[in-house]
C-alpha positions in Angstrom: 8.4 137.1 -31.7 10.1 133.7 -32.1 8.2 130.6 -33.2 9.8 128.6 -30.3 11.8 130.7 -27.8 14.8 133.0 -27.7 18.1 131.3 -27.1 19.5 132.2 -23.7 22.8 134.2 -23.5 24.7 131.0 -22.6 23.2 129.2 -25.6 24.0 132.1 -27.9 27.6 132.1 -26.6 27.9 128.4 -27.4 26.6 129.0 -30.9 28.6 132.2 -31.5 30.4 130.7 -34.6 27.0 129.6 -36.0 25.5 133.1 -35.3 28.4 134.8 -37.1 27.8 132.5 -40.1 24.1 133.3 -40.0 24.8 137.0 -40.0 27.2 136.6 -43.0 24.7 134.6 -44.9 22.2 137.4 -44.3 24.6 140.1 -45.5 25.4 141.5 -42.1 29.1 142.2 -41.3 30.6 142.2 -37.8 30.7 146.0 -37.8 27.1 146.3 -39.0 26.0 143.9 -36.3 27.7 146.0 -33.6 26.0 149.1 -35.0 22.6 147.4 -35.1 23.0 146.4 -31.5 23.8 150.0 -30.5 21.3 151.8 -32.7 18.3 149.5 -33.1 17.7 147.1 -30.3 14.4 146.0 -31.8 16.1 145.0 -35.1 18.8 143.2 -33.1 16.2 141.3 -31.1 14.4 140.3 -34.3 17.6 138.9 -35.8 18.2 136.9 -32.6 14.6 135.7 -32.7 15.0 134.5 -36.3 18.4 132.8 -35.5 16.8 131.1 -32.5 14.0 129.7 -34.7 16.6 128.5 -37.2 18.5 126.7 -34.5 15.5 125.0 -32.9 14.0 124.1 -36.3 17.3 122.3 -37.3 17.5 120.4 -34.0 13.9 119.4 -34.1 13.9 118.2 -37.7 16.9 116.0 -37.0 15.5 114.6 -33.7 13.5 111.3 -33.9 13.0 110.3 -30.3 12.0 112.0 -27.0 12.3 110.5 -23.6 11.0 111.4 -20.1 12.0 109.3 -17.1 10.3 109.8 -13.7 10.3 107.6 -10.7 6.8 106.4 -11.6 6.7 106.4 -15.4 9.2 106.0 -18.2 8.0 107.4 -21.5 9.6 107.3 -24.9 8.2 108.8 -28.1 9.2 108.1 -31.7 8.4 111.2 -33.7 7.6 110.1 -37.3 6.6 112.4 -40.1 2.9 112.2 -39.5 2.4 110.8 -36.0 4.0 110.1 -32.7 4.3 106.6 -31.2 4.4 106.5 -27.4 5.7 103.6 -25.4 5.6 103.8 -21.6 6.3 101.8 -18.5 4.2 102.7 -15.5 5.2 101.3 -12.1 2.6 99.1 -10.3 4.5 99.2 -7.0 4.9 102.7 -5.5 8.2 101.5 -3.9 9.8 100.9 -7.4 11.8 103.9 -8.6 12.0 103.5 -12.4 14.9 105.9 -12.6 17.1 103.4 -10.7 16.2 100.1 -12.3 17.4 98.1 -15.3 14.5 97.9 -17.7 15.6 94.5 -18.9 15.0 93.1 -15.4 11.5 94.5 -14.9 8.6 92.1 -15.0 4.9 92.7 -15.8 4.2 92.3 -12.1 6.3 95.4 -11.5 5.2 97.6 -14.4 2.4 98.1 -16.9 3.5 98.6 -20.4 1.4 101.0 -22.5 1.6 101.8 -26.2 -0.2 104.5 -28.2 -0.2 106.7 -31.3 -1.2 110.3 -31.9 -1.3 112.3 -35.1 0.1 115.8 -34.8 -2.5 118.6 -34.2 0.2 121.2 -34.9 3.5 120.9 -36.8 5.7 118.0 -35.8 8.4 120.3 -34.6 6.1 122.5 -32.6 4.6 119.5 -30.7 8.1 118.2 -30.1 9.2 121.6 -28.8 6.3 121.7 -26.3 7.2 118.3 -25.1 10.8 119.3 -24.6 9.7 122.4 -22.7 7.6 120.1 -20.4 10.6 117.9 -19.5 11.2 115.5 -22.4 14.7 115.1 -23.7 15.9 114.3 -27.2 17.4 110.8 -27.3 19.0 108.3 -29.5 16.0 105.9 -29.5 17.6 103.1 -27.4 15.0 103.5 -24.6 12.1 103.5 -27.2 13.5 100.3 -28.8 13.9 98.6 -25.4 10.4 99.5 -24.3 8.9 98.5 -27.7 10.6 95.1 -27.4 9.2 94.7 -23.9 5.6 95.1 -25.3 6.0 92.3 -27.8 
């Protein structure tokens, strides 16, 4: 059972070269892989589970920021080694759609800015993965930096 989730068929196709390298590093030739798929579906599944975990672990370790943008709330999280720092803008006017506005033009009359911190209760990567599965996206940090500047 994978730590995160099994990669979809489409994701595996996109990562085919990486998967082949993974098999080689683990001493499995192309012919052996074909035989494993035919003879031992459980073993093949476990290999894919492990590869999926390797892929997600690599992505999550490199990621530093997560964003979620909804019409009513914009949230950005900086994922440090030991804690997460959240910065959010919540709309005050229900007619304001935060997905369609320029953050630089918003005023404190239109949005409430919130900042908070949270230490990880699980591993950093596991908490990030759960956030991604709930709708957050990995980002470059520009939204976080813009929101943090707005709170100063």
